[in-house]
C-alpha positions in Angstrom: 6.1 8.2 9.0 7.5 9.4 12.3 10.1 11.4 10.3 7.5 13.1 8.2 5.3 14.0 11.3 8.4 15.3 13.1 9.6 17.3 10.1 6.4 19.1 9.5 5.1 19.1 13.0 2.1 16.9 13.0 1.3 14.9 16.2 4.5 13.0 16.7 3.4 11.1 19.8 0.4 9.7 18.1 2.6 8.8 15.1 5.0 6.7 17.2 2.0 5.0 19.0 0.4 4.0 15.6 3.7 2.9 14.2 4.4 0.7 17.2 1.0 -0.9 17.1 1.1 -1.5 13.3 4.6 -2.9 13.5 3.6 -5.4 16.1 0.6 -6.5 14.0 2.9 -6.9 11.0 4.7 -9.8 12.7 1.6 -11.9 11.8 0.0 -10.1 8.9 3.1 -9.5 6.8 4.1 -13.2 6.4 0.4 -14.0 5.8 0.1 -11.4 3.1 3.4 -12.5 1.6 2.2 -16.1 1.3 -1.1 -15.0 -0.2 0.3 -12.6 -2.8 3.2 -14.9 -3.7 0.9 -17.8 -4.4 -1.4 -15.5 -6.4 1.5 -14.1 -8.5 3.6 -17.3 -9.0 1.5 -20.3 -8.2 3.6 -23.4 -8.8 6.5 -21.5 -10.3 10.0 -22.6 -9.3 13.4 -21.0 -8.8 16.4 -21.7 -11.1 17.4 -24.6 -8.9 13.9 -26.2 -9.1 12.7 -25.1 -5.6 9.2 -23.8 -5.2 8.9 -20.0 -4.9 6.8 -20.3 -1.7 9.4 -22.6 -0.1 12.2 -20.2 -1.0 10.8 -17.3 1.0 13.3 -16.1 3.5 11.1 -15.2 6.4 14.2 -14.8 8.6 15.3 -11.6 6.8 11.8 -10.2 7.0 11.4 -10.9 10.8 14.8 -9.4 11.4 13.7 -6.2 9.6 10.5 -6.1 11.8 12.5 -6.8 14.9 14.9 -3.9 14.0 11.9 -1.6 13.7 10.3 -2.7 17.0 13.7 -2.5 18.8 14.3 1.0 17.5 10.9 2.2 18.7 11.4 0.6 22.1 14.9 2.0 22.5 13.7 5.5 21.4 10.9 5.4 23.9 13.3 4.3 26.6 15.9 7.0 25.7 13.2 9.7 25.6 12.0 8.8 29.1 15.6 8.3 30.4 17.0 11.5 29.0 14.0 13.8 29.4 15.7 17.0 28.2 14.9 19.3 25.3 18.5 19.2 24.2 18.6 15.4 23.9 15.3 15.4 22.0 16.6 17.9 19.5 19.7 15.9 18.8 17.6 12.7 18.5 15.3 14.5 16.1 18.2 15.5 13.9 19.5 11.9 13.9 16.1 10.6 12.9 16.0 13.0 10.0 19.5 11.9 8.8 18.4 8.2 9.1 15.3 8.9 7.0 17.3 10.5 4.2 19.8 7.7 4.2 17.0 5.1 3.9 15.6 6.9 0.9 19.0 7.0 -0.8 19.6 3.3 -0.1 16.2 2.4 -1.7 17.2 4.5 -4.7 20.5 2.8 -5.2 19.1 -0.7 -4.8 16.2 -0.1 -7.2 18.5 1.1 -10.0 21.6 -1.0 -9.4 20.1 -4.3 -8.3 22.0 -7.4 -7.5 23.4 -8.6 -10.8 23.4 -12.2 -11.9 20.7 -14.6 -13.1 17.0 -14.2 -12.4 15.6 -16.0 -9.4 12.4 -17.3 -11.0 11.6 -19.8 -13.8 8.1 -19.2 -14.9 8.2 -19.8 -18.6 9.8 -16.5 -19.5 7.0 -14.3 -18.1 8.1 -11.7 -15.6 5.3 -10.3 -13.5 7.4 -7.2 -12.8 7.5 -6.3 -16.5 3.9 -6.0 -17.7 3.0 -4.3 -21.0 2.7 -0.8 -19.8 5.2 0.3 -17.2 3.5 3.7 -16.7 0.2 2.0 -15.8 2.1 -0.2 -13.2 3.7 2.9 -11.7 0.3 4.6 -11.4 -1.1 1.5 -9.8 1.7 1.4 -7.3 1.3 5.1 -6.3 -2.5 5.3 -6.4 -3.2 3.5 -3.0 -1.1 6.2 -1.3 -3.2 9.0 -2.6 -6.5 7.2 -2.0 -5.4 6.3 1.6 -4.4 9.8 2.3 -7.8 11.3 1.1 -10.0 8.7 2.7 -8.3 8.7 6.1 -8.4 12.5 6.2 -12.2 12.5 5.6 -12.7 9.8 8.3 -10.5 11.6 10.8 -12.4 14.9 10.1 -15.7 13.2 10.6 -14.4 11.7 13.8 -13.6 15.3 15.0 -10.0 14.5 15.9 -7.8 17.4 16.9 -6.2 19.0 13.8 -2.6 17.7 14.3 -4.0 14.3 14.9 -5.9 14.4 11.6 -2.6 15.0 9.8 -0.9 12.2 11.7 -3.8 9.7 11.1 -3.8 10.4 7.4 0.0 10.0 7.1 0.0 6.7 9.1 -2.8 5.2 7.1 -1.1 5.7 3.7 2.5 5.4 4.7 4.2 2.0 4.2 7.6 1.0 5.6 9.6 0.8 2.4 12.5 -0.7 4.4 10.6 -3.8 5.3 9.3 -4.0 1.7 12.8 -3.8 0.4 13.8 -6.6 2.8 11.0 -8.7 1.4 12.2 -8.0 -2.2 15.7 -9.1 -1.2 14.4 -12.3 0.4 12.4 -13.2 -2.7 14.5 -12.1 -5.7 18.0 -11.9 -7.0 19.7 -10.5 -10.1 17.5 -8.5 -12.5 14.3 -9.5 -10.7 15.7 -7.9 -7.5 16.4 -4.7 -9.3 12.8 -4.6 -10.7 11.2 -5.7 -7.5 13.1 -3.1 -5.5 11.5 -0.4 -7.7 8.1 -1.1 -6.2 8.9 0.2 -2.8 11.0 2.9 -4.4 8.1 4.1 -6.6 5.7 3.9 -3.6 8.2 5.8 -1.5 8.5 8.5 -4.1 4.7 8.8 -4.2 4.8 9.0 -0.4 7.4 11.8 -0.5 5.3 13.8 -3.0 1.8 13.2 -1.7 2.6 13.3 2.1 5.0 16.3 1.7 2.4 18.3 -0.2 -0.4 17.2 2.2 1.5 18.2 5.3 2.6 21.6 3.8 -1.1 22.3 2.9 -2.2 21.2 6.4 0.4 23.5 8.0 -0.8 26.5 5.9 -4.3 25.7 6.9 -3.4 25.8 10.6 -3.7 22.1 11.2 -0.1 21.4 12.4 1.6 22.4 15.6 3.7 25.0 13.8 2.4 28.5 13.3 0.9 28.8 9.8 2.6 32.2 9.2 6.0 31.0 10.2 8.9 30.8 7.7 9.1 27.4 5.9 12.8 26.9 6.7 12.2 27.5 10.4 9.3 25.1 10.4 11.5 22.4 8.8 14.4 22.7 11.3 12.4 23.4 14.5 10.4 20.8 16.3 7.3 22.4 17.8 6.4 19.1 19.5 9.5 19.3 21.6 9.0 23.0 22.3 5.3 22.5 23.4 6.3 19.5 25.6 9.1 21.5 27.3 6.7 24.4 27.8 4.2 22.1 29.5 6.8 20.7 31.8 8.0 24.2 32.7 4.5 25.2 33.5 4.0 22.2 35.7 7.2 23.1 37.6 6.1 26.7 38.0 2.7 25.6 39.2 4.2 23.3 41.8 6.5 26.1 43.0 3.5 28.5 43.3 1.6 26.0 45.4 4.3 25.4 48.0 4.5 29.0 49.3 0.7 29.1 49.6 0.8 26.0 51.7 3.5 27.5 53.9 1.5 30.6 54.3 -1.5 28.6 55.3 0.6 26.8 57.9 1.9 30.1 59.3 -1.7 31.5 59.5 -2.7 28.4 61.5 
């Protein structure tokens, strides 16, 4: 979500703040939801070695994924404060864009290649990842993203948030961390089941890319983002107006301070 907000110039600072808060909450809510949904989907089903599905959950892998996200946010905030220069921020922004693209490619590879080998579950031949109509399943996976985007935009507008913050709020409300979801799939499944389970975050991530991308482009053209709506698209994608506006404010503060000092000296001379 931070990558999308940075790429299309929504309110990046708000995006980082919301990501940090939601990631911290996920330490408790993600395991709880995983237990609830695993019990609802599998009940008393067992793995190939006779172990209960619920007992086979590898929470260590999930907590490591969450810890990586929190550590990355904390390190990024520290680096941003420690190296407070527009040049560093631009290089960091480029690195974040590359990382986001690599994560998407990793999800694509995992969802279509999978892990090979035997299935991890033994539930009487029924595979919950292969219902009768695959197209309906894919629509069901993608639909929450679109609904979340629309509902959050309406609520942010009714709350009279600044325009860039409306874009960020909508993105954060519908965006899900597919990296953590992929880690959860790895902890739960193996073989063909892993391949099918990994397609869930991949399909949702694809829906995110389409819906969020179109939403932010429309918002930019409506004048909701920090980028000028009449600017060329290529320039908007490669230029961070968040960094530029921050640097401009800092420069203005420096100039203001410099303007104040001579006045103070003049006052002293007059005295």
